[in-house]
ROTOR-313087 format. One record per atom (N, C-alpha, C): x, y, z; residue in three letters. Coordinates in steps of 0.02 Angstrom, whole numbers, padded with zeros to 5 digits, always signed. Example, Ala and Ser with C-alpha at 12.3 -4.5 7.8 and 13.67 -1.06 7.14 Angstrom:
<rokes>
+00660-00284+00390ala
+00615-00225+00390ala
+00660-00165+00390ala
+00642-00112+00354ser
+00684-00053+00357ser
+00645+00002+00394ser
</rokes>
This chain:
<rokes>
-00917-00126-00160met
-00893-00087-00217met
-00817-00083-00215met
-00786-00089-00273thr
-00713-00088-00278thr
-00687-00017-00268thr
-00638-00010-00225thr
-00604+00054-00216thr
-00555+00065-00274thr
-00556+00125-00303ile
-00512+00142-00358ile
-00466+00199-00337ile
-00402+00191-00351gly
-00354+00243-00334gly
-00299+00247-00385gly
-00250+00289-00371ala
-00192+00297-00414ala
-00129+00301-00372ala
-00072+00288-00404val
-00008+00290-00370val
+00030+00353-00391val
+00060+00387-00342phe
+00111+00437-00356phe
+00177+00401-00349phe
+00208+00383-00405thr
+00268+00342-00402thr
+00328+00383-00379thr
+00374+00353-00341pro
+00432+00390-00316pro
+00485+00404-00369pro
+00472+00385-00432ser
+00516+00407-00486ser
+00504+00481-00501ser
+00449+00508-00475leu
+00434+00580-00482leu
+00466+00618-00424leu
+00488+00680-00435pro
+00517+00719-00380pro
+00464+00740-00330pro
+00482+00749-00267pro
+00433+00765-00215pro
+00392+00828-00230pro
+00421+00876-00263glu
+00385+00939-00275glu
+00326+00931-00323glu
+00321+00873-00356arg
+00263+00861-00400arg
+00202+00838-00361arg
+00211+00817-00298leu
+00157+00785-00260leu
+00098+00832-00248leu
+00111+00895-00233arg
+00057+00941-00215arg
+00004+00944-00271arg
+00026+00955-00332ala
-00021+00962-00388ala
-00058+00896-00400ala
-00023+00840-00393val
-00055+00776-00405val
-00108+00761-00351val
-00090+00774-00288ala
-00138+00762-00234ala
-00199+00806-00241ala
-00189+00868-00257arg
-00246+00914-00264arg
-00290+00894-00324arg
-00258+00872-00377thr
-00296+00849-00435thr
-00338+00788-00417thr
-00308+00741-00382ala
-00344+00681-00361ala
-00403+00699-00316ala
-00392+00745-00270asp
-00445+00765-00223asp
-00502+00799-00260asp
-00487+00846-00303ser
-00540+00883-00339ser
-00577+00839-00389ser
-00542+00787-00415ala
-00573+00742-00464ala
-00617+00690-00430ala
-00613+00685-00365gly
-00655+00637-00329gly
-00627+00567-00325gly
-00561+00560-00336leu
-00530+00494-00331leu
-00534+00469-00259leu
-00541+00403-00251asp
-00546+00374-00184asp
-00481+00379-00145asp
-00427+00356-00176glu
-00363+00350-00139glu
-00304+00369-00184glu
-00253+00396-00152leu
-00188+00407-00183leu
-00136+00371-00141leu
-00096+00328-00174trp
-00047+00289-00138trp
+00024+00312-00153trp
+00065+00312-00102leu
+00136+00330-00107leu
+00178+00269-00092leu
+00239+00268-00118trp
+00285+00214-00103trp
+00346+00242-00067trp
+00367+00208-00013glu
+00429+00229+00020glu
+00486+00185-00006glu
+00508+00199-00066asp
+00564+00163-00096asp
+00629+00196-00075asp
+00679+00155-00058cys
+00746+00182-00046cys
+00775+00204-00114cys
+00802+00260-00120phe
+00814+00310-00068phe
+00782+00375-00093phe
+00716+00372-00097arg
+00677+00425-00128arg
+00635+00461-00075arg
+00571+00476-00089glu
+00532+00514-00041glu
+00518+00475+00023glu
+00518+00512+00079gly
+00497+00482+00142gly
+00422+00474+00144gly
+00399+00417+00169gly
+00328+00402+00169gly
+00287+00446+00216gly
+00312+00458+00277val
+00274+00497+00326val
+00269+00569+00304val
+00324+00599+00285ser
+00323+00670+00265ser
+00280+00680+00203ser
+00285+00634+00155ser
+00244+00640+00094ser
+00170+00632+00109ser
+00153+00583+00150ala
+00083+00571+00167ala
+00054+00631+00205ala
+00092+00657+00253ala
+00067+00714+00292ala
+00054+00774+00247ala
+00100+00787+00201ala
+00091+00843+00156ala
+00030+00833+00111ala
+00024+00774+00082ala
-00032+00760+00037ala
-00099+00766+00074ala
-00102+00743+00136leu
-00163+00748+00175leu
-00179+00821+00191leu
-00128+00860+00206ala
-00139+00931+00223ala
-00161+00971+00163ala
-00140+00951+00103trp
-00158+00987+00042trp
-00227+00969+00017trp
-00259+00918+00045thr
-00322+00893+00019thr
-00375+00893+00074thr
-00438+00881+00053asp
-00494+00884+00100asp
-00526+00817+00115asp
-00529+00773+00065arg
-00566+00710+00074arg
-00527+00649+00051arg
-00475+00658+00013leu
-00436+00604-00016leu
-00404+00560+00038leu
-00410+00494+00031arg
-00372+00449+00074arg
-00303+00438+00044arg
-00252+00438+00087val
-00183+00432+00064val
-00151+00372+00097val
-00126+00326+00055gly
-00095+00266+00081gly
-00020+00266+00069gly
+00016+00233+00113val
+00088+00222+00102val
+00097+00147+00097val
+00119+00125+00038gly
+00125+00053+00027gly
+00194+00035+00001gly
+00244+00027+00045val
+00235+00019+00117val
+00295+00048+00153val
+00288+00053+00221phe
+00345+00070+00263phe
+00387+00007+00275phe
+00451+00007+00255pro
+00493-00052+00269pro
+00507-00058+00344pro
+00486-00112+00375val
+00491-00116+00448val
+00562-00118+00475val
+00613-00142+00438pro
+00680-00139+00467pro
+00706-00068+00476pro
+00676-00019+00442leu
+00702+00049+00445leu
+00677+00088+00506leu
+00622+00066+00538arg
+00591+00107+00590arg
+00578+00065+00653arg
+00596+00093+00709asn
+00575+00064+00772asn
+00499+00064+00774asn
+00469+00011+00800val
+00396+00005+00798val
+00362+00059+00839val
+00393+00083+00892ala
+00363+00137+00932ala
+00360+00201+00891ala
+00412+00214+00853leu
+00412+00274+00810leu
+00359+00268+00757leu
+00353+00209+00726ala
+00301+00199+00675ala
+00232+00211+00705ala
+00220+00185+00766ala
+00156+00195+00798ala
+00143+00269+00812ala
+00194+00305+00834met
+00187+00377+00845met
+00167+00414+00781met
+00201+00397+00726glu
+00188+00432+00663glu
+00118+00416+00637glu
+00099+00353+00638ile
+00034+00333+00612ile
-00022+00362+00655ile
-00013+00361+00721ala
-00063+00389+00766ala
-00071+00464+00754ala
-00016+00499+00745thr
-00019+00571+00733thr
-00056+00587+00669thr
-00041+00550+00615leu
-00077+00561+00553leu
-00152+00548+00561leu
-00168+00494+00597asp
-00239+00476+00604asp
-00276+00527+00647asp
-00245+00554+00697arg
-00279+00604+00739arg
-00287+00670+00701arg
-00239+00688+00660met
-00244+00750+00622met
-00291+00745+00563met
-00293+00685+00533phe
-00333+00673+00473phe
-00373+00609+00482phe
-00424+00609+00526pro
-00458+00547+00545pro
-00485+00507+00485pro
-00466+00443+00483gly
-00491+00398+00432gly
-00464+00408+00363gly
-00415+00452+00354arg
-00391+00467+00287arg
-00321+00440+00274arg
-00284+00421+00325ala
-00217+00394+00316ala
-00219+00318+00318ala
-00188+00286+00268ile
-00186+00212+00264ile
-00114+00190+00272ile
-00101+00151+00324ala
-00033+00130+00339ala
-00020+00060+00314ala
+00033+00052+00275gly
+00056-00014+00254gly
+00126-00026+00278gly
+00140-00087+00299ile
+00208-00105+00320ile
+00230-00167+00280ile
+00296-00178+00277gly
+00320-00236+00240gly
+00393-00249+00253gly
+00416-00304+00224his
+00486-00325+00233his
+00535-00272+00208his
+00516-00237+00155gly
+00564-00195+00120gly
+00604-00237+00071gly
+00633-00204+00020val
+00676-00239-00027val
+00740-00258+00010val
+00755-00322+00012gln
+00809-00346+00055gln
+00878-00318+00035gln
+00889-00307-00029ser
+00953-00277-00050ser
+00960-00206-00023ser
+00905-00169-00021trp
+00907-00102+00008trp
+00917-00104+00083trp
+00884-00153+00116met
+00893-00159+00188met
+00966-00176+00205met
+00997-00215+00162glu
+01068-00232+00172glu
+01111-00170+00163glu
+01094-00128+00115gln
+01132-00067+00102gln
+01136-00022+00164gln
+01081-00020+00203val
+01078+00025+00260val
+01093-00012+00326val
+01116-00074+00321gly
+01135-00111+00380gly
+01077-00133+00423gly
+01018-00144+00391ala
+00958-00161+00429ala
+00926-00226+00407ala
+00960-00266+00367lys
+00930-00327+00343lys
+00924-00378+00399lys
+00863-00402+00414pro
+00855-00451+00469pro
+00871-00521+00446pro
+00892-00563+00492ala
+00904-00633+00476ala
+00838-00669+00460ala
+00785-00648+00493ser
+00719-00680+00482ser
+00666-00626+00470ser
+00655-00606+00407pro
+00605-00554+00393pro
+00535-00573+00418pro
+00517-00637+00414leu
+00451-00658+00437leu
+00442-00648+00512leu
+00493-00665+00551thr
+00489-00655+00623thr
+00483-00581+00640thr
+00523-00540+00606leu
+00519-00468+00618leu
+00449-00442+00601leu
+00422-00461+00544leu
+00357-00435+00524leu
+00302-00457+00574leu
+00305-00520+00596arg
+00256-00544+00645arg
+00260-00503+00710arg
+00320-00496+00737glu
+00328-00460+00800glu
+00308-00387+00791glu
+00327-00358+00736tyr
+00317-00286+00723tyr
+00242-00271+00715tyr
+00208-00309+00673ala
+00137-00297+00660ala
+00096-00307+00724ala
+00113-00358+00762thr
+00077-00371+00824thr
+00084-00314+00873thr
+00146-00290+00881ala
+00158-00234+00927ala
+00127-00170+00902ala
+00132-00158+00837leu
+00106-00096+00808leu
+00031-00092+00818leu
-00005-00146+00803arg
-00078-00145+00811arg
-00098-00135+00884arg
-00060-00164+00929ser
-00075-00155+01001ser
-00063-00084+01023ser
-00008-00054+01002leu
+00007+00015+01020leu
-00046+00063+00992leu
-00067+00051+00930leu
-00118+00094+00900leu
-00185+00085+00934leu
-00196+00028+00965ala
-00258+00016+01002ala
-00256+00047+01072ala
-00200+00080+01089gly
-00194+00114+01154gly
-00167+00071+01210gly
-00141+00011+01193glu
-00116-00033+01245glu
-00046-00011+01269glu
-00029-00033+01329arg
+00038-00023+01357arg
+00076-00089+01351arg
+00134-00088+01320leu
+00169-00149+01302leu
+00237-00156+01335leu
+00252-00217+01355thr
+00320-00238+01370thr
+00330-00302+01329thr
+00378-00300+01284val
+00389-00354+01237val
+00464-00369+01234val
+00481-00433+01237his
+00551-00453+01231his
+00556-00505+01174his
+00548-00482+01113gly
+00551-00526+01056gly
+00621-00530+01027gly
+00627-00566+00973arg
+00692-00571+00940arg
+00713-00504+00911arg
+00665-00466+00886tyr
+00680-00401+00855tyr
+00645-00343+00891tyr
+00583-00353+00912val
+00545-00300+00944val
+00554-00305+01020val
+00581-00252+01049arg
+00592-00250+01121arg
+00566-00184+01148arg
+00515-00189+01189leu
+00483-00130+01218leu
+00475-00140+01293leu
+00484-00087+01331thr
+00475-00090+01403thr
+00427-00035+01425thr
+00366-00055+01445asp
+00317-00009+01471asp
+00304+00049+01422asp
+00290+00032+01359val
+00280+00082+01307val
+00205+00089+01291val
+00182+00150+01291ala
+00113+00165+01270ala
+00113+00234+01238ala
+00068+00245+01191leu
+00061+00310+01159leu
+00024+00358+01204leu
+00049+00419+01210asp
+00012+00471+01245asp
-00049+00493+01205asp
-00043+00490+01138trp
-00097+00513+01095trp
-00116+00458+01045trp
-00145+00404+01070pro
-00167+00351+01024pro
-00225+00376+00981pro
-00237+00344+00925pro
-00294+00363+00883pro
-00360+00356+00920pro
-00409+00397+00901ala
-00475+00394+00932ala
-00507+00326+00919ala
-00496+00299+00859ser
-00517+00231+00843ser
-00459+00197+00808ser
-00449+00134+00821thr
-00389+00099+00797thr
-00388+00095+00721thr
-00337+00122+00688pro
-00334+00117+00616pro
-00311+00049+00593pro
-00330+00031+00532ala
-00309-00033+00504ala
-00234-00031+00488ala
-00202-00088+00495val
-00132-00095+00475val
-00130-00146+00418val
-00105-00124+00361his
-00098-00168+00302his
-00026-00191+00299his
-00015-00251+00271ala
+00052-00278+00265ala
+00063-00303+00193ala
+00121-00289+00167ala
+00137-00311+00099ala
+00159-00384+00100ala
+00142-00419+00046ala
+00160-00490+00043ala
+00163-00513-00029ala
+00207-00563-00041ser
+00210-00595-00107ser
+00214-00670-00100ser
+00260-00695-00059gly
+00268-00767-00052gly
+00214-00798-00009gly
+00205-00864-00014pro
+00151-00899+00022pro
+00155-00890+00098pro
+00214-00894+00127arg
+00219-00888+00200arg
+00199-00818+00224arg
+00221-00768+00187thr
+00204-00700+00207thr
+00130-00686+00197thr
+00101-00713+00143leu
+00030-00704+00131leu
-00012-00735+00187leu
+00006-00795+00209arg
-00030-00825+00265arg
-00020-00783+00328arg
+00040-00757+00337leu
+00054-00716+00396leu
+00011-00653+00397leu
+00003-00620+00339thr
-00037-00559+00339thr
-00110-00575+00358thr
-00134-00634+00339gly
-00201-00653+00360gly
-00207-00659+00435gly
-00152-00680+00467glu
-00151-00688+00539glu
-00146-00621+00576glu
-00100-00578+00553ile
-00078-00522+00596ile
-00096-00453+00569ile
-00124-00448+00509ala
-00139-00383+00480ala
-00214-00376+00465ala
-00234-00315+00451asp
-00303-00301+00433asp
-00314-00299+00358asp
-00259-00297+00321gly
-00263-00296+00249gly
-00196-00316+00220gly
-00196-00333+00156thr
-00134-00354+00122thr
-00125-00312+00059thr
-00064-00289+00048val
-00045-00255-00013val
-00005-00304-00055val
-00031-00320-00114leu
+00001-00369-00157leu
+00052-00337-00204leu
+00096-00378-00230thr
+00147-00355-00276thr
+00114-00323-00337thr
+00139-00265-00357gly
+00112-00231-00416gly
+00117-00274-00478gly
+00065-00271-00519gly
+00065-00311-00580gly
+00044-00383-00570gly
+00015-00398-00511ser
-00009-00467-00499ser
-00070-00480-00543ser
-00071-00535-00581pro
-00128-00552-00623pro
-00185-00579-00581pro
-00245-00584-00610pro
-00303-00608-00572pro
-00293-00676-00539pro
-00260-00724-00574asn
-00250-00790-00543asn
-00205-00786-00482asn
-00156-00740-00483ala
-00113-00731-00424ala
-00151-00699-00367ala
-00196-00652-00383val
-00237-00621-00332val
-00283-00673-00299val
-00312-00715-00340gln
-00356-00768-00314gln
-00318-00815-00268gln
-00257-00835-00290ala
-00217-00880-00248ala
-00196-00845-00183ala
-00179-00782-00188ala
-00160-00744-00128ala
-00218-00740-00079ala
-00278-00727-00105ala
-00337-00722-00062ala
-00348-00787-00024ala
-00336-00843-00056ala
-00345-00908-00023ala
-00294-00917+00033ala
-00231-00898+00020leu
-00179-00904+00071leu
-00193-00857+00130leu
-00215-00797+00115ile
-00233-00749+00168ile
-00289-00778+00211ile
-00339-00807+00178ala
-00394-00838+00215ala
-00370-00895+00260ala
-00320-00934+00236asp
-00290-00986+00278asp
-00262-00956+00343asp
-00226-00900+00334gly
-00197-00867+00393gly
-00249-00841+00440gly
-00303-00814+00413gln
-00357-00790+00456gln
-00388-00848+00496gln
-00396-00906+00465arg
-00424-00963+00500arg
-00379-00985+00557arg
-00314-00986+00544val
-00266-01005+00596val
-00271-00960+00656val
-00281-00895+00643ala
-00285-00846+00697ala
-00356-00840+00726ala
-00404-00875+00697gly
-00473-00870+00719gly
-00504-00803+00704gly
-00481-00771+00651arg
-00507-00705+00632arg
-00565-00712+00583arg
-00617-00674+00596thr
-00675-00673+00551thr
-00689-00604+00523thr
-00647-00555+00540asp
-00657-00487+00516asp
-00639-00482+00442asp
-00669-00435+00406pro
-00652-00427+00335pro
-00578-00410+00326pro
-00549-00436+00273his
-00479-00424+00258his
-00474-00387+00191his
-00443-00329+00191his
-00440-00286+00132his
-00380-00307+00089his
-00390-00317+00025ile
-00335-00336-00020ile
-00326-00281-00072ile
-00267-00253-00073thr
-00250-00198-00119thr
-00199-00223-00170thr
-00210-00206-00233val
-00162-00225-00285val
-00151-00166-00332val
-00089-00156-00352tyr
-00072-00104-00401tyr
-00078-00132-00472tyr
-00108-00092-00516leu
-00117-00112-00585leu
-00081-00063-00631leu
-00025-00083-00663pro
+00008-00039-00711pro
-00039-00024-00770pro
-00043+00040-00788val
-00089+00062-00840val
-00053+00109-00888val
-00063+00096-00952ala
-00037+00140-01005ala
-00096+00163-01048ala
-00090+00223-01073ile
-00144+00253-01112ile
-00120+00266-01183ile
-00163+00252-01231gly
-00147+00270-01300gly
-00133+00210-01344gly
-00122+00223-01409pro
-00113+00168-01458pro
-00050+00127-01447pro
+00001+00157-01415asp
+00063+00120-01403asp
+00066+00093-01332asp
+00007+00079-01303ala
+00003+00057-01233ala
+00043-00006-01220ala
+00040-00054-01267ala
+00075-00117-01257ala
+00150-00107-01251ala
+00177-00063-01292glu
+00249-00049-01289glu
+00266-00013-01224glu
+00223+00034-01203gln
+00235+00069-01140gln
+00236+00019-01082gln
+00191-00028-01082leu
+00189-00078-01028leu
+00251-00122-01028leu
+00275-00140-01088arg
+00336-00181-01091arg
+00396-00142-01063arg
+00401-00079-01082thr
+00456-00037-01057thr
+00452-00029-00982thr
+00391-00020-00957asn
+00380-00013-00886asn
+00400-00077-00848asn
+00381-00135-00875ala
+00399-00198-00843ala
+00474-00208-00841ala
+00508-00190-00895glu
+00581-00195-00897glu
+00614-00151-00844glu
+00586-00091-00834tyr
+00613-00044-00785tyr
+00611-00076-00715tyr
+00557-00111-00700tyr
+00550-00142-00634tyr
+00580-00212-00630tyr
+00614-00232-00684gly
+00647-00296-00684gly
+00601-00356-00689gly
+00542-00345-00718glu
+00494-00399-00725glu
+00475-00406-00799glu
+00464-00466-00822ser
+00446-00476-00891ser
+00372-00492-00901ser
+00337-00508-00847asp
+00268-00532-00854asp
+00219-00496-00808asp
+00230-00431-00797leu
+00184-00394-00756leu
+00116-00390-00789leu
+00064-00402-00751phe
-00004-00392-00776phe
-00018-00317-00779phe
-00043-00295-00835gly
-00059-00224-00843gly
-00118-00215-00889gly
-00138-00151-00897ala
-00195-00135-00939ala
-00177-00074-00980ala
-00201-00072-01041gly
-00185-00015-01083gly
-00236-00002-01137gly
-00228+00056-01167gly
-00271+00075-01222gly
-00323+00125-01201gly
-00386+00104-01197asp
-00441+00150-01182asp
-00474+00134-01115asp
-00517+00178-01090pro
-00548+00167-01024pro
-00585+00100-01017pro
-00624+00077-01067pro
-00657+00012-01058pro
-00608-00046-01047pro
-00551-00044-01082ala
-00502-00098-01074ala
-00473-00097-01003ala
-00460-00037-00978val
-00433-00031-00910val
-00486-00053-00860val
-00548-00033-00870ala
-00602-00052-00825ala
-00611-00128-00824ala
-00603-00161-00881asp
-00608-00234-00884asp
-00554-00266-00840asp
-00493-00239-00843ala
-00439-00266-00801ala
-00453-00255-00727ala
-00480-00197-00710val
-00498-00183-00640val
-00550-00233-00616val
-00601-00245-00657arg
-00654-00292-00638arg
-00627-00362-00630arg
-00579-00382-00673ala
-00550-00449-00668ala
-00514-00457-00602ala
-00478-00406-00580leu
-00442-00409-00516leu
-00492-00409-00458leu
-00545-00369-00464ala
-00596-00368-00411ala
-00631-00435-00406ala
-00647-00465-00463asp
-00679-00531-00462asp
-00634-00584-00431asp
-00568-00574-00436ala
-00520-00622-00407ala
-00510-00613-00332ala
-00536-00557-00305gly
-00530-00548-00233gly
-00503-00481-00210gly
-00480-00438-00257ala
-00454-00373-00237ala
-00511-00328-00216ala
-00502-00294-00159thr
-00552-00246-00137thr
-00533-00175-00156thr
-00470-00163-00171ala
-00446-00098-00195ala
-00398-00110-00252ala
-00410-00077-00308val
-00364-00081-00365val
-00337-00011-00376val
-00272-00005-00368ile
-00238+00060-00371ile
-00199+00063-00437ile
-00220+00108-00480leu
-00190+00112-00547leu
-00123+00148-00545leu
-00074+00117-00575gln
-00005+00141-00574gln
+00015+00166-00643gln
+00033+00230-00649pro
+00053+00255-00715pro
+00120+00226-00736pro
+00128+00216-00801val
+00192+00194-00827val
+00242+00251-00826val
+00303+00236-00839leu
+00356+00286-00840leu
+00339+00340-00891leu
+00356+00402-00874asp
+00349+00460-00917asp
+00276+00483-00926asp
+00228+00450-00894ala
+00159+00473-00897ala
+00153+00538-00856ala
+00112+00584-00880asp
+00099+00645-00842asp
+00054+00628-00783asp
+00076+00639-00721pro
+00038+00614-00664pro
-00030+00648-00654pro
-00034+00713-00667glu
-00099+00746-00659glu
-00149+00721-00711glu
-00127+00715-00773ser
-00171+00689-00825ser
-00192+00617-00809ser
-00146+00578-00782phe
-00162+00509-00766phe
-00216+00505-00711phe
-00208+00546-00659val
-00257+00547-00605val
-00326+00566-00631val
-00329+00616-00675arg
-00394+00635-00704arg
-00423+00579-00747arg
-00379+00543-00783phe
-00402+00486-00824phe
-00434+00433-00779phe
-00401+00418-00724val
-00427+00367-00678val
-00494+00388-00649val
-00498+00451-00625ala
-00558+00475-00591ala
-00616+00488-00639ala
-00601+00517-00697asp
-00655+00540-00742asp
-00676+00487-00794asp
-00628+00443-00813glu
-00644+00398-00868glu
-00648+00324-00849glu
-00609+00304-00799val
-00610+00233-00779val
-00659+00222-00722val
-00655+00261-00670arg
-00696+00249-00611arg
-00771+00247-00626arg
-00798+00292-00668pro
-00870+00287-00683pro
-00891+00221-00715pro
-00844+00186-00748leu
-00860+00122-00778leu
-00861+00065-00728leu
-00834+00078-00669ile
-00831+00027-00616ile
-00889+00034-00568ile
-00910+00094-00554asp
-00963+00106-00505asp
-01029+00074-00526asp
</rokes>
C-alpha cells in the first residue's frame, strides 16, 4: 500500500507547525515531512516538537544536509528521537544545496565521497557499533553511542543525479527523490537504485519517497506554475483541481515505483486545510 503524507514547507514560520502536526495526527495522515532548508527551521528541533505534539504521526526530515553536521552528532540526534518516539521519526540525509553549503563554508570537494562515508558511518553507529574511521571526510576514533536505538532505524538519502541514485541503492535504506519528479523520472530512478543495490549485494526492500506539488481549486494550473517558478523550475510534475485528479497522480507515481508520495502544498495554501484535504479526500481514494 502506498504511504500518503504531507509537507510542512519551511516557507511557513515555525510557530505554525504545532497546529499543522496536530491536524495531521487527528486526521489520520500517515506522515508529515519537514525540510531543513538554509536558513529556516532546524530539522531536529522541528521534528522533536512535532513528535511530542502528536501521538501516532510519523515525522520525516527530508533532508539533513550532511556537510552541516558531524556524523556522530547526527547519530546522537536520530538515536534520541527514535528512543523517545520509537518508529515514528524518519531520518533523511543528503548533499544539501551546494550554494548554501558554500555560504556556510562547508561545501565539500566531493559530495559523493562525503555522502558515502557519512551514510556508512551513520548506519553503523545507529546499529550500536563502535567505530574508528579515517576517511577523507569522516574521521572517528573509538566512537559508539551510549544510547543507540532499540532497533536500527532506516536511513534515507536524497538523490537526483544517476551517480547519487546508484549510491543510495548501495548505502541507504531508502531514497528521497527531487520534488516534482514525474512518473518516468521515478521509474528511471528506481532502476538506478536497483543497480546500486545489486552492486552492494543488497536484497532488502528499498523505500522510495517523492514529493508531489498539489494545488486545489479551479485555478490549480496557475498555482502550480507560480509554485514551479518560485522553486526555479519550469517543468515540475504536479497535480491539481479535485481529489480524483490528485489521486490519479499519486497512483501514477506509485505505479512508477514510489512507495511513499508526500503531497506538497503550493505557496499561500493554508497548511491545516491542506493536511485535512490530503487525509480526508485524497487518501481514501488510494487505500
